N, CA, C and O atoms as a printed pandas DataFrame, in Angstrom:
     atom_number atom_name residue_name chain_id  residue_number  x_coord  y_coord  z_coord
0              1         N          HIS        A               1    3.698   20.353   -5.549
1              2        CA          HIS        A               1    3.653   20.560   -6.855
2              3         C          HIS        A               1    3.586   18.797   -6.973
3              4         O          HIS        A               1    3.792   18.438   -8.132
4              5         N          ARG        A               2    3.374   17.807   -6.139
5              6        CA          ARG        A               2    3.913   16.481   -6.615
6              7         C          ARG        A               2    2.352   15.830   -6.350
7              8         O          ARG        A               2    1.505   16.403   -5.664
8              9         N          VAL        A               3    2.201   14.874   -6.847
9             10        CA          VAL        A               3    1.530   13.944   -6.498
10            11         C          VAL        A               3    1.891   12.353   -6.471
11            12         O          VAL        A               3    2.599   11.831   -7.332
12            13         N          LEU        A               4    1.319   11.655   -5.384
13            14        CA          LEU        A               4    2.141   10.336   -4.919
14            15         C          LEU        A               4    0.746    9.416   -5.096
15            16         O          LEU        A               4   -0.409    9.647   -4.736
16            17         N          MET        A               5    1.253    8.447   -5.698
17            18        CA          MET        A               5    0.049    7.668   -6.485
18            19         C          MET        A               5    0.187    5.903   -6.091
19            20         O          MET        A               5    1.116    5.233   -6.543
20            21         N          ALA        A               6   -0.772    5.381   -5.287
21            22        CA          ALA        A               6   -0.394    3.780   -5.566
22            23         C          ALA        A               6   -0.792    3.739   -7.037
23            24         O          ALA        A               6   -1.639    4.474   -7.543
24            25         N          GLU        A               7    0.078    2.575   -7.822
25            26        CA          GLU        A               7   -0.521    1.366   -8.449
26            27         C          GLU        A               7   -0.651    0.389   -8.023
27            28         O          GLU        A               7    0.185    0.018   -7.199
28            29         N          ALA        A               8   -1.728   -0.465   -8.370
29            30        CA          ALA        A               8   -1.919   -1.943   -8.336
30            31         C          ALA        A               8   -1.545   -2.286   -9.436
31            32         O          ALA        A               8   -1.201   -3.445   -9.204
32            33         N          GLY        A               9   -1.346   -2.103  -10.564
33            34        CA          GLY        A               9   -0.895   -2.763  -11.587
34            35         C          GLY        A               9   -2.238   -3.714  -12.412
35            36         O          GLY        A               9   -3.401   -3.644  -12.015
36            37         N          PRO        A              10   -1.877   -4.435  -13.404
37            38        CA          PRO        A              10   -2.640   -5.629  -13.845
38            39         C          PRO        A              10   -3.603   -6.749  -13.091
39            40         O          PRO        A              10   -3.338   -7.045  -11.926
40            41         N          ASP        A              11   -4.766   -7.390  -13.794
41            42        CA          ASP        A              11   -5.320   -8.135  -12.821
42            43         C          ASP        A              11   -4.087   -9.073  -12.382
43            44         O          ASP        A              11   -3.045   -9.200  -13.025
44            45         N          GLN        A              12   -4.294   -9.489  -11.582
45            46        CA          GLN        A              12   -3.235  -10.786  -11.160
46            47         C          GLN        A              12   -2.489  -10.020  -10.037
47            48         O          GLN        A              12   -2.413  -10.556   -8.931
48            49         N          HIS        A              13   -2.034   -9.021  -10.208
49            50        CA          HIS        A              13   -1.615   -8.202   -9.227
50            51         C          HIS        A              13   -0.259   -8.277   -8.502
51            52         O          HIS        A              13    0.080   -7.791   -7.423
52            53         N          ARG        A              14    0.366   -8.959   -9.319
53            54        CA          ARG        A              14    1.968   -9.359   -8.806
54            55         C          ARG        A              14    2.919   -8.132   -8.367
55            56         O          ARG        A              14    3.299   -7.149   -9.003
56            57         N          PRO        A              15    3.182   -8.586   -6.942
57            58        CA          PRO        A              15    4.697   -7.716   -6.316
58            59         C          PRO        A              15    5.235   -6.898   -7.333
59            60         O          PRO        A              15    5.306   -5.670   -7.294
60            61         N          ALA        A              16    5.662   -7.745   -8.375
61            62        CA          ALA        A              16    6.329   -6.959   -9.369
62            63         C          ALA        A              16    5.800   -6.172  -10.080
63            64         O          ALA        A              16    6.377   -5.100   -9.895
64            65         N          HIS        A              17    4.770   -6.024  -11.041
65            66        CA          HIS        A              17    3.951   -5.173  -10.949
66            67         C          HIS        A              17    3.282   -3.722  -10.293
67            68         O          HIS        A              17    2.750   -2.802  -10.914
68            69         N          VAL        A              18    3.465   -3.831   -9.083
69            70        CA          VAL        A              18    3.007   -2.892   -8.005
70            71         C          VAL        A              18    3.974   -2.002   -7.643
71            72         O          VAL        A              18    5.072   -2.292   -7.167
72            73         N          LYS        A              19    3.504   -0.794   -7.902
73            74        CA          LYS        A              19    4.867    0.422   -7.496
74            75         C          LYS        A              19    4.071    1.585   -6.798
75            76         O          LYS        A              19    2.841    1.565   -6.827
76            77         N          ASP        A              20    4.630    2.410   -6.288
77            78        CA          ASP        A              20    4.189    3.705   -6.187
78            79         C          ASP        A              20    5.122    4.420   -6.743
79            80         O          ASP        A              20    6.342    4.290   -6.845
80            81         N          VAL        A              21    3.990    5.575   -7.258
81            82        CA          VAL        A              21    5.290    6.966   -8.162
82            83         C          VAL        A              21    4.893    7.983   -7.870
83            84         O          VAL        A              21    3.689    8.175   -7.705
84            85         N          VAL        A              22    5.722    8.834   -7.739
85            86        CA          VAL        A              22    5.605   10.517   -7.681
86            87         C          VAL        A              22    5.475   11.388   -8.962
87            88         O          VAL        A              22    6.462   11.307   -9.694
88            89         N          GLN        A              23    4.725   12.000   -9.288
89            90        CA          GLN        A              23    3.867   12.516  -10.850
90            91         C          GLN        A              23    4.211   14.130  -10.345
91            92         O          GLN        A              23    3.558   14.727   -9.489
92            93         N          ASP        A              24    5.415   14.692  -11.098
93            94        CA          ASP        A              24    5.932   15.978  -11.050
94            95         C          ASP        A              24    5.244   16.805  -11.521
95            96         O          ASP        A              24    5.464   16.830  -12.732
96            97         N          LEU        A              25    4.318   17.707  -11.164
97            98        CA          LEU        A              25    3.334   18.757  -11.990
98            99         C          LEU        A              25    3.621   19.622  -13.034
99           100         O          LEU        A              25    3.253   20.091  -14.111
100          101         N          ARG        A              26    4.690   19.586  -11.937
101          102        CA          ARG        A              26    5.748   21.370  -12.662
102          103         C          ARG        A              26    6.257   20.741  -14.310
103          104         O          ARG        A              26    6.109   21.056  -15.490
104          105         N          ARG        A              27    6.936   19.660  -13.493
105          106        CA          ARG        A              27    8.176   19.153  -15.048
106          107         C          ARG        A              27    7.540   17.887  -15.988
107          108         O          ARG        A              27    7.945   17.272  -16.975
108          109         N          GLY        A              28    6.118   17.828  -15.002
109          110        CA          GLY        A              28    5.709   16.510  -16.349
110          111         C          GLY        A              28    5.892   15.239  -16.444
111          112         O          GLY        A              28    5.500   14.498  -17.346
112          113         N          THR        A              29    6.624   14.918  -15.304
113          114        CA          THR        A              29    7.383   13.611  -15.228
114          115         C          THR        A              29    6.777   12.799  -13.990
115          116         O          THR        A              29    6.197   13.211  -12.986
116          117         N          VAL        A              30    7.084   11.605  -14.371
117          118        CA          VAL        A              30    6.114   10.361  -13.675
118          119         C          VAL        A              30    7.151    9.213  -13.351
119          120         O          VAL        A              30    7.468    8.291  -14.103
120          121         N          THR        A              31    7.719    9.521  -11.781
121          122        CA          THR        A              31    9.030    8.358  -11.119
122          123         C          THR        A              31    8.992    7.451  -10.030
123          124         O          THR        A              31    9.024    7.709   -8.827
124          125         N          THR        A              32    8.915    6.258  -10.656
125          126        CA          THR        A              32    8.913    4.899   -9.647
126          127         C          THR        A              32    9.849    5.567   -8.437
127          128         O          THR        A              32   10.799    6.298   -8.717
128          129         N          PHE        A              33    9.466    5.226   -7.000
129          130        CA          PHE        A              33   10.072    5.144   -6.260
130          131         C          PHE        A              33   10.088    4.515   -4.893
131          132         O          PHE        A              33   10.941    4.773   -4.044
132          133         N          ALA        A              34    8.857    3.479   -4.700
133          134        CA          ALA        A              34    8.792    2.357   -3.702
134          135         C          ALA        A              34    8.159    0.806   -4.819
135          136         O          ALA        A              34    7.313    0.758   -5.712
136          137         N          TYR        A              35    8.904   -0.081   -4.310
137          138        CA          TYR        A              35    7.675   -1.415   -5.159
138          139         C          TYR        A              35    7.650   -2.602   -3.999
139          140         O          TYR        A              35    8.004   -2.380   -2.841
140          141         N          GLY        A              36    7.375   -3.359   -4.274
141          142        CA          GLY        A              36    7.501   -4.625   -3.861
142          143         C          GLY        A              36    6.263   -5.191   -2.478
143          144         O          GLY        A              36    6.599   -5.932   -1.555
144          145         N          ALA        A              37    4.909   -4.642   -2.660
145          146        CA          ALA        A              37    3.999   -5.120   -2.117
146          147         C          ALA        A              37    2.537   -5.098   -3.186
147          148         O          ALA        A              37    2.079   -4.132   -3.796
148          149         N          PRO        A              38    2.013   -6.572   -3.142
149          150        CA          PRO        A              38    0.667   -6.722   -3.733
150          151         C          PRO        A              38   -0.447   -5.785   -3.919
151          152         O          PRO        A              38   -0.952   -5.613   -2.809
152          153         N          LEU        A              39   -0.941   -5.234   -4.639
153          154        CA          LEU        A              39   -2.541   -5.164   -4.745
154          155         C          LEU        A              39   -2.048   -3.400   -3.879
155          156         O          LEU        A              39   -2.817   -3.126   -2.958
156          157         N          LEU        A              40   -1.076   -2.482   -4.096
157          158        CA          LEU        A              40   -1.260   -1.635   -3.304
158          159         C          LEU        A              40   -2.643   -0.377   -3.832
159          160         O          LEU        A              40   -2.997   -0.052   -4.965
160          161         N          ASP        A              41   -3.226    0.148   -2.252
161          162        CA          ASP        A              41   -4.382    0.692   -2.641
162          163         C          ASP        A              41   -4.373    2.045   -2.309
163          164         O          ASP        A              41   -4.923    2.870   -3.039
164          165         N          ASP        A              42   -3.601    2.463   -0.917
165          166        CA          ASP        A              42   -3.496    3.474   -0.628
166          167         C          ASP        A              42   -1.943    4.058   -0.476
167          168         O          ASP        A              42   -0.883    3.526   -0.807
168          169         N          LEU        A              43   -2.122    4.961   -0.041
169          170        CA          LEU        A              43   -0.591    5.823    0.150
170          171         C          LEU        A              43   -0.613    7.064    1.250
171          172         O          LEU        A              43   -1.374    7.998    0.999
172          173         N          GLU        A              44   -0.020    7.103    2.142
173          174        CA          GLU        A              44   -0.123    8.500    3.054
174          175         C          GLU        A              44    1.269    9.011    3.418
175          176         O          GLU        A              44    2.290    8.326    3.354
176          177         N          THR        A              45    1.216   10.051    3.735
177          178        CA          THR        A              45    2.458   10.683    4.580
178          179         C          THR        A              45    1.900   11.152    5.874
179          180         O          THR        A              45    1.074   12.040    6.086
180          181         N          ALA        A              46    2.623   10.247    6.817
181          182        CA          ALA        A              46    2.600   10.222    8.115
182          183         C          ALA        A              46    3.471   11.326    9.100
183          184         O          ALA        A              46    4.125   12.102    8.403
184          185         N          PRO        A              47    3.588   11.514   10.284
185          186        CA          PRO        A              47    4.657   12.632   11.002
186          187         C          PRO        A              47    5.757   11.783   10.353
187          188         O          PRO        A              47    6.022   10.709    9.812
188          189         N          ARG        A              48    6.411   13.460   10.930
189          190        CA          ARG        A              48    8.083   12.751   10.500
190          191         C          ARG        A              48    8.223   13.211    9.002
191          192         O          ARG        A              48    9.281   13.755    8.684
192          193         N          HIS        A              49    7.380   13.061    8.190
193          194        CA          HIS        A              49    7.229   13.009    6.830
194          195         C          HIS        A              49    7.775   11.627    6.364
195          196         O          HIS        A              49    8.706   11.601    5.559
196          197         N          ARG        A              50    7.399   10.841    6.692
197          198        CA          ARG        A              50    7.050    9.000    6.374
198          199         C          ARG        A              50    6.047    8.934    5.675
199          200         O          ARG        A              50    4.903    9.238    6.012
200          201         N          THR        A              51    6.544    8.379    4.270
201          202        CA          THR        A              51    5.293    7.758    3.681
202          203         C          THR        A              51    5.056    6.180    3.499
203          204         O          THR        A              51    5.781    5.279    3.077
204          205         N          TYR        A              52    3.843    6.214    3.954
205          206        CA          TYR        A              52    3.352    4.453    4.381
206          207         C          TYR        A              52    2.420    3.946    2.887
207          208         O          TYR        A              52    1.675    4.741    2.313
208          209         N          ALA        A              53    2.576    2.832    2.521
209          210        CA          ALA        A              53    1.637    2.361    1.160
210          211         C          ALA        A              53    0.912    0.932    1.844
211          212         O          ALA        A              53    1.529   -0.030    2.301
212          213         N          LEU        A              54   -0.290    1.071    1.781
213          214        CA          LEU        A              54   -1.143   -0.172    2.444
214          215         C          LEU        A              54   -1.227   -1.233    1.275
215          216         O          LEU        A              54   -1.398   -0.978    0.083
216          217         N          SER        A              55   -1.083   -2.396    1.823
217          218        CA          SER        A              55   -1.460   -3.386    0.346
218          219         C          SER        A              55   -2.763   -4.224    0.730
219          220         O          SER        A              55   -2.541   -4.932    1.713
220          221         N          GLN        A              56   -3.569   -4.297    0.420
221          222        CA          GLN        A              56   -4.359   -5.390    0.363
222          223         C          GLN        A              56   -4.457   -6.664    0.367
223          224         O          GLN        A              56   -5.531   -7.164    0.701
224          225         N          GLY        A              57   -3.298   -7.528   -0.023
225          226        CA          GLY        A              57   -2.490   -8.270    0.091
226          227         C          GLY        A              57   -2.246   -9.161   -1.168
227          228         O          GLY        A              57   -2.180   -8.594   -2.258
228          229         N          ARG        A              58   -2.106  -10.525   -1.095
229          230        CA          ARG        A              58   -2.282  -11.254   -2.432
230          231         C          ARG        A              58   -2.857  -11.477   -2.854
231          232         O          ARG        A              58   -3.876  -11.415   -2.167
232          233         N          TRP        A              59   -3.117  -11.913   -4.097
233          234        CA          TRP        A              59   -4.077  -11.882   -5.209
234          235         C          TRP        A              59   -3.740  -13.712   -5.341
235          236         O          TRP        A              59   -2.863  -14.087   -6.120
236          237         N          ASP        A              60   -4.434  -14.601   -4.606
237          238        CA          ASP        A              60   -3.832  -16.139   -4.946
238          239         C          ASP        A              60   -5.112  -16.778   -5.710
239          240         O          ASP        A              60   -5.537  -17.832   -5.238
240          241         N          TYR        A              61   -5.740  -16.259   -6.804
241          242        CA          TYR        A              61   -7.450  -16.861   -7.356
242          243         C          TYR        A              61   -6.320  -17.205   -8.638
243          244         O          TYR        A              61   -5.314  -16.596   -9.001
244          245         N          PRO        A              62   -7.002  -18.523   -9.163
245          246        CA          PRO        A              62   -6.304  -18.666  -10.646
246          247         C          PRO        A              62   -6.339  -17.578  -11.452
247          248         O          PRO        A              62   -7.151  -16.654  -11.404
248          249         N          ASP        A              63   -5.220  -17.754  -12.364
249          250        CA          ASP        A              63   -5.598  -17.077  -13.849
250          251         C          ASP        A              63   -6.624  -17.132  -14.730
251          252         O          ASP        A              63   -6.417  -17.445  -15.903
252          253         N          ARG        A              64   -7.516  -16.914  -14.391
253          254        CA          ARG        A              64   -9.209  -17.014  -15.132
254          255         C          ARG        A              64   -9.744  -15.962  -15.560
255          256         O          ARG        A              64   -9.791  -15.064  -14.720
256          257         N          PRO        A              65  -10.253  -15.682  -16.754
257          258        CA          PRO        A              65  -10.865  -14.082  -16.604
258          259         C          PRO        A              65  -12.092  -13.660  -15.529
259          260         O          PRO        A              65  -12.258  -12.528  -15.074
260          261         N          GLU        A              66  -12.893  -14.821  -15.242
261          262        CA          GLU        A              66  -13.657  -14.226  -14.019
262          263         C          GLU        A              66  -13.473  -14.245  -13.154
263          264         O          GLU        A              66  -14.482  -14.144  -12.456
264          265         N          ASN        A              67  -12.333  -14.360  -12.498
265          266        CA          ASN        A              67  -11.348  -14.070  -11.560
266          267         C          ASN        A              67  -11.287  -12.298  -11.264
267          268         O          ASN        A              67  -11.229  -11.777  -10.150
268          269         N          ALA        A              68  -11.316  -11.664  -12.438
269          270        CA          ALA        A              68  -10.467  -10.477  -12.790
270          271         C          ALA        A              68  -11.835   -9.439  -11.465
271          272         O          ALA        A              68  -13.038   -9.572  -11.239
272          273         N          GLY        A              69  -10.775   -8.522  -10.947
273          274        CA          GLY        A              69  -11.165   -7.966   -9.803
274          275         C          GLY        A              69  -11.620   -8.164   -8.824
275          276         O          GLY        A              69  -12.167   -7.258   -8.194
276          277         N          LEU        A              70  -11.535   -9.557   -8.321
277          278        CA          LEU        A              70  -11.658   -9.791   -7.070
278          279         C          LEU        A              70  -10.674   -9.421   -5.972
279          280         O          LEU        A              70   -9.464   -9.376   -6.195
280          281         N          PRO        A              71  -11.220   -9.149   -4.753
281          282        CA          PRO        A              71   -9.507   -8.849   -3.894
282          283         C          PRO        A              71   -9.109   -9.755   -3.536
283          284         O          PRO        A              71   -9.236  -10.912   -3.936
284          285         N          ALA        A              72   -8.367   -9.159   -2.416
285          286        CA          ALA        A              72   -6.683  -10.196   -2.449
286          287         C          ALA        A              72   -7.571  -11.507   -1.177
287          288         O          ALA        A              72   -8.632  -11.571   -0.556
288          289         N          SER        A              73   -6.441  -12.265   -1.344
289          290        CA          SER        A              73   -6.762  -13.242   -0.382
290          291         C          SER        A              73   -7.269  -12.373    1.063
291          292         O          SER        A              73   -7.193  -11.176    1.342
292          293         N          PRO        A              74   -7.874  -13.689    1.910
293          294        CA          PRO        A              74   -7.843  -13.004    3.027
294          295         C          PRO        A              74   -6.715  -12.745    4.065
295          296         O          PRO        A              74   -5.676  -13.288    3.688
296          297         N          ASN        A              75   -6.611  -12.252    4.963
297          298        CA          ASN        A              75   -5.408  -11.789    5.534
298          299         C          ASN        A              75   -4.155  -11.725    5.356
299          300         O          ASN        A              75   -3.509  -12.277    6.246
300          301         N          THR        A              76   -3.330  -11.066    4.207
301          302        CA          THR        A              76   -2.825  -11.102    3.620
302          303         C          THR        A              76   -2.027   -9.769    3.177
303          304         O          THR        A              76   -1.000   -9.636    2.511
304          305         N          GLY        A              77   -2.982   -8.723    3.865
305          306        CA          GLY        A              77   -2.692   -7.929    3.377
306          307         C          GLY        A              77   -1.723   -7.135    4.648
307          308         O          GLY        A              77   -1.452   -7.559    5.771
308          309         N          SER        A              78   -1.286   -5.660    3.894
309          310        CA          SER        A              78    0.300   -5.462    5.237
310          311         C          SER        A              78    0.138   -3.822    5.043
311          312         O          SER        A              78   -0.431   -3.257    4.110
312          313         N          LEU        A              79    1.004   -3.024    6.544
313          314        CA          LEU        A              79    1.008   -1.825    5.702
314          315         C          LEU        A              79    2.791   -1.729    5.947
315          316         O          LEU        A              79    3.458   -2.432    6.706
316          317         N          THR        A              80    3.175   -0.846    5.223
317          318        CA          THR        A              80    4.253   -1.091    4.425
318          319         C          THR        A              80    4.758    0.614    4.628
319          320         O          THR        A              80    3.988    1.514    4.292
320          321         N          ARG        A              81    6.306    0.948    5.286
321          322        CA          ARG        A              81    7.040    1.987    5.029
322          323         C          ARG        A              81    7.938    2.072    3.530
323          324         O          ARG        A              81    8.645    1.237    2.965
324          325         N          VAL        A              82    7.646    3.144    3.266
325          326        CA          VAL        A              82    8.326    3.955    1.829
326          327         C          VAL        A              82    9.932    4.243    2.841
327          328         O          VAL        A              82    9.976    4.905    3.878
328          329         N          PRO        A              83   11.153    3.520    2.158
329          330        CA          PRO        A              83   12.181    3.703    2.464
330          331         C          PRO        A              83   12.456    5.483    1.853
331          332         O          PRO        A              83   11.879    6.040    0.920
332          333         N          ARG        A              84   13.457    5.999    2.708
333          334        CA          ARG        A              84   13.203    7.513    2.786
334          335         C          ARG        A              84   13.753    7.927    1.151
335          336         O          ARG        A              84   13.513    8.890    0.423
336          337         N          HIS        A              85   14.667    6.602    0.980
337          338        CA          HIS        A              85   15.234    7.228   -0.558
338          339         C          HIS        A              85   14.435    6.093   -1.827
339          340         O          HIS        A              85   14.790    5.998   -3.002
340          341         N          GLY        A              86   13.659    5.572   -1.367
341          342        CA          GLY        A              86   13.368    4.428   -2.197
342          343         C          GLY        A              86   13.420    3.643   -2.118
343          344         O          GLY        A              86   14.106    3.191   -1.201
344          345         N          GLY        A              87   12.568    2.561   -3.235
345          346        CA          GLY        A              87   12.892    1.054   -3.077
346          347         C          GLY        A              87   12.193    0.266   -2.592
347          348         O          GLY        A              87   11.022    0.623   -2.466
348          349         N          GLN        A              88   12.577   -1.178   -2.092
349          350        CA          GLN        A              88   11.788   -2.020   -1.838
350          351         C          GLN        A              88   10.972   -1.238   -0.249
351          352         O          GLN        A              88   11.522   -0.653    0.684
352          353         N          LEU        A              89    9.752   -1.496   -0.444
353          354        CA          LEU        A              89    9.046   -1.539    0.789
354          355         C          LEU        A              89    9.179   -2.112    1.714
355          356         O          LEU        A              89    9.498   -3.285    1.517
356          357         N          GLN        A              90    9.017   -1.646    3.307
357          358        CA          GLN        A              90    9.632   -2.092    4.480
358          359         C          GLN        A              90    8.281   -2.790    5.112
359          360         O          GLN        A              90    7.389   -1.946    5.199
360          361         N          THR        A              91    7.929   -3.915    5.514
361          362        CA          THR        A              91    6.631   -4.162    6.162
362          363         C          THR        A              91    6.611   -3.650    7.654
363          364         O          THR        A              91    7.556   -3.777    8.434
364          365         N          VAL        A              92    5.537   -3.119    7.910
365          366        CA          VAL        A              92    5.424   -2.897    9.147
366          367         C          VAL        A              92    4.517   -3.624   10.584
367          368         O          VAL        A              92    4.691   -3.715   11.799
368          369         N          VAL        A              93    3.174   -4.165    9.254
369          370        CA          VAL        A              93    2.686   -5.363   10.228
370          371         C          VAL        A              93    1.984   -6.136    9.035
371          372         O          VAL        A              93    1.917   -5.627    7.917
372          373         N          SER        A              94    1.568   -7.138    9.265
373          374        CA          SER        A              94    1.450   -7.980    7.953
374          375         C          SER        A              94    0.298   -8.824    8.779
375          376         O          SER        A              94    0.030   -8.747    9.978
376          377         N          GLY        A              95   -0.145   -9.442    8.023
377          378        CA          GLY        A              95   -1.813  -10.197    7.998
378          379         C          GLY        A              95   -2.729   -9.857    8.549
379          380         O          GLY        A              95   -3.426  -10.513    9.324
380          381         N          LEU        A              96   -2.906   -8.187    8.031
381          382        CA          LEU        A              96   -3.915   -7.589    7.705
382          383         C          LEU        A              96   -5.497   -8.139    6.848
383          384         O          LEU        A              96   -5.188   -8.893    5.925
384          385         N          ASP        A              97   -6.455   -8.014    6.907
385          386        CA          ASP        A              97   -7.613   -8.517    6.554
386          387         C          ASP        A              97   -7.871   -7.549    5.427
387          388         O          ASP        A              97   -8.392   -6.440    5.542
388          389         N          ARG        A              98   -7.444   -8.108    4.344
389          390        CA          ARG        A              98   -7.952   -6.982    2.787
390          391         C          ARG        A              98   -8.050   -5.370    3.615
391          392         O          ARG        A              98   -9.100   -5.011    4.148
392          393         N          PRO        A              99   -7.081   -4.704    3.615
393          394        CA          PRO        A              99   -7.216   -3.215    4.081
394          395         C          PRO        A              99   -7.462   -2.889    2.658
395          396         O          PRO        A              99   -7.267   -3.387    1.549
396          397         N          THR        A             100   -7.957   -1.872    3.165
397          398        CA          THR        A             100   -8.470   -0.505    1.644
398          399         C          THR        A             100   -8.442    0.727    1.767
399          400         O          THR        A             100   -8.436    1.432    0.758
400          401         N          SER        A             101   -8.415    1.315    3.131
401          402        CA          SER        A             101   -7.725    2.623    3.398
402          403         C          SER        A             101   -7.257    2.892    4.473
403          404         O          SER        A             101   -7.673    2.207    5.408
404          405         N          MET        A             102   -6.379    3.810    4.737
405          406        CA          MET        A             102   -5.744    4.296    6.267
406          407         C          MET        A             102   -5.387    5.939    6.654
407          408         O          MET        A             102   -4.892    6.829    5.963
408          409         N          GLU        A             103   -5.748    5.929    7.726
409          410        CA          GLU        A             103   -5.292    7.387    7.717
410          411         C          GLU        A             103   -4.748    8.151    8.875
411          412         O          GLU        A             103   -5.645    8.712    9.504
412          413         N          PHE        A             104   -3.728    8.314    9.277
413          414        CA          PHE        A             104   -2.593    8.437   10.194
414          415         C          PHE        A             104   -3.290   10.076   11.326
415          416         O          PHE        A             104   -3.571   11.225   10.986
416          417         N          LEU        A             105   -3.322    9.433   12.547
417          418        CA          LEU        A             105   -3.453   10.747   13.734
418          419         C          LEU        A             105   -2.140   10.369   14.525
419          420         O          LEU        A             105   -1.931    9.291   15.081
420          421         N          GLY        A             106   -1.147   11.651   14.461
421          422        CA          GLY        A             106   -0.371   11.413   15.386
422          423         C          GLY        A             106    0.173    9.524   14.580
423          424         O          GLY        A             106   -0.040    8.986   13.493
424          425         N          ASP        A             107    0.888    9.124   15.805
425          426        CA          ASP        A             107    1.856    7.836   15.433
426          427         C          ASP        A             107    1.226    6.641   15.141
427          428         O          ASP        A             107    1.811    5.560   15.080
428          429         N          SER        A             108   -0.405    6.879   14.890
429          430        CA          SER        A             108   -1.318    6.002   15.048
430          431         C          SER        A             108   -1.673    5.603   13.680
431          432         O          SER        A             108   -1.602    6.618   12.988
432          433         N          ALA        A             109   -1.954    4.788   13.111
433          434        CA          ALA        A             109   -2.392    4.387   11.539
434          435         C          ALA        A             109   -3.743    3.807   11.937
435          436         O          ALA        A             109   -3.953    2.944   12.790
436          437         N          TYR        A             110   -4.426    4.300   11.331
437          438        CA          TYR        A             110   -6.198    3.814   11.536
438          439         C          TYR        A             110   -6.455    2.855    9.990
439          440         O          TYR        A             110   -6.478    3.295    8.841
440          441         N          VAL        A             111   -6.574    1.857   10.321
441          442        CA          VAL        A             111   -6.931    1.067    8.708
442          443         C          VAL        A             111   -8.069    0.650    8.474
443          444         O          VAL        A             111   -8.113   -0.474    8.973
444          445         N          VAL        A             112   -9.187    0.926    7.928
445          446        CA          VAL        A             112   -9.984    0.100    7.227
446          447         C          VAL        A             112  -10.011   -1.084    6.173
447          448         O          VAL        A             112   -9.458   -1.193    5.078
448          449         N          THR        A             113  -10.704   -1.788    6.762
449          450        CA          THR        A             113  -10.511   -3.222    5.968
450          451         C          THR        A             113  -11.839   -3.138    4.990
451          452         O          THR        A             113  -12.739   -2.298    4.980
452          453         N          LEU        A             114  -11.596   -4.567    3.992
453          454        CA          LEU        A             114  -12.875   -4.358    3.118
454          455         C          LEU        A             114  -14.108   -4.698    3.843
455          456         O          LEU        A             114  -15.102   -4.372    3.194
456          457         N          THR        A             115  -14.395   -5.292    5.071
457          458        CA          THR        A             115  -15.492   -5.640    5.733
458          459         C          THR        A             115  -15.658   -4.876    6.540
459          460         O          THR        A             115  -16.280   -5.359    7.485
460          461         N          GLY        A             116  -15.196   -3.046    6.752
461          462        CA          GLY        A             116  -15.674   -2.599    7.133
462          463         C          GLY        A             116  -15.306   -2.117    9.055
463          464         O          GLY        A             116  -15.898   -1.329    9.791
464          465         N          THR        A             117  -14.280   -2.875    9.267
465          466        CA          THR        A             117  -13.810   -3.083   10.433
466          467         C          THR        A             117  -12.533   -1.969   10.673
467          468         O          THR        A             117  -11.659   -1.874    9.811
468          469         N          VAL        A             118  -12.495   -1.162   11.874
469          470        CA          VAL        A             118  -11.628   -0.067   11.654
470          471         C          VAL        A             118  -10.299   -0.530   12.567
471          472         O          VAL        A             118  -10.561   -0.252   13.738
472          473         N          LEU        A             119   -9.156   -1.050   12.473
473          474        CA          LEU        A             119   -7.830   -1.020   12.644
474          475         C          LEU        A             119   -7.115    0.122   13.456
475          476         O          LEU        A             119   -6.801    1.073   12.739
476          477         N          ARG        A             120   -6.743    0.266   14.957
477          478        CA          ARG        A             120   -5.638    0.865   14.851
478          479         C          ARG        A             120   -4.648    0.620   15.262
479          480         O          ARG        A             120   -4.720    0.221   16.424
480          481         N          ILE        A             121   -3.257    0.678   14.687
481          482        CA          ILE        A             121   -2.223    0.749   14.564
482          483         C          ILE        A             121   -0.943    1.503   14.941
483          484         O          ILE        A             121   -0.117    1.943   14.141
484          485         N          ALA        A             122   -0.890    1.610   16.673
485          486        CA          ALA        A             122   -0.157    2.437   17.558
486          487         C          ALA        A             122    1.188    2.414   17.369
487          488         O          ALA        A             122    1.684    1.327   17.075
488          489         N          HIS        A             123    1.959    3.455   17.479
489          490        CA          HIS        A             123    3.375    3.618   17.805
490          491         C          HIS        A             123    3.669    3.116   16.503
491          492         O          HIS        A             123    4.372    2.107   16.462
492          493         N          VAL        A             124    3.124    3.806   15.019
493          494        CA          VAL        A             124    3.611    3.151   13.731
494          495         C          VAL        A             124    5.291    3.284   13.518
495          496         O          VAL        A             124    5.843    2.375   12.899
496          497         N          SER        A             125    6.130    4.450   14.046
497          498        CA          SER        A             125    7.325    4.426   13.708
498          499         C          SER        A             125    8.592    3.584   14.688
499          500         O          SER        A             125    9.794    3.356   14.552
500          501         N          GLY        A             126    7.499    3.289   15.754
501          502        CA          GLY        A             126    8.056    2.163   16.904
502          503         C          GLY        A             126    8.434    0.871   16.084
503          504         O          GLY        A             126    9.262    0.060   16.499
504          505         N          HIS        A             127    7.658    0.725   14.703
505          506        CA          HIS        A             127    7.201   -0.595   14.291
506          507         C          HIS        A             127    9.148   -0.856   13.528
507          508         O          HIS        A             127   10.033   -0.036   13.284
508          509         N          HIS        A             128    9.089   -2.224   13.400
509          510        CA          HIS        A             128   10.484   -2.409   12.999
510          511         C          HIS        A             128   10.483   -3.287   12.063
511          512         O          HIS        A             128   11.542   -3.633   11.539
């Protein structure tokens, strides 16, 4: 009865504006449970009931209207872990090139980038 959602925030995608939220369908409430990575674009629950968020990366473009909607800067994306009780996202792997989606199979994360490359990040729960 809960929906997990990553909010990218307004254009310029500053980490302070980006958050993971839980919507409780029974109560009609929305709660922020994690924050702190720029331009989040996917959120998945993995083995051991851990939740991971995918950040496309920093948005390093001048604050001009014609740049609205551009993807993040290359090689600034990351796979992050949501702490068990919420709070600041914890980086698992950084330096990813504009990841757009992920899926977990066992303890491996499969990440698709903006260019269509599929990356396998093995032993995700073992990363600190």
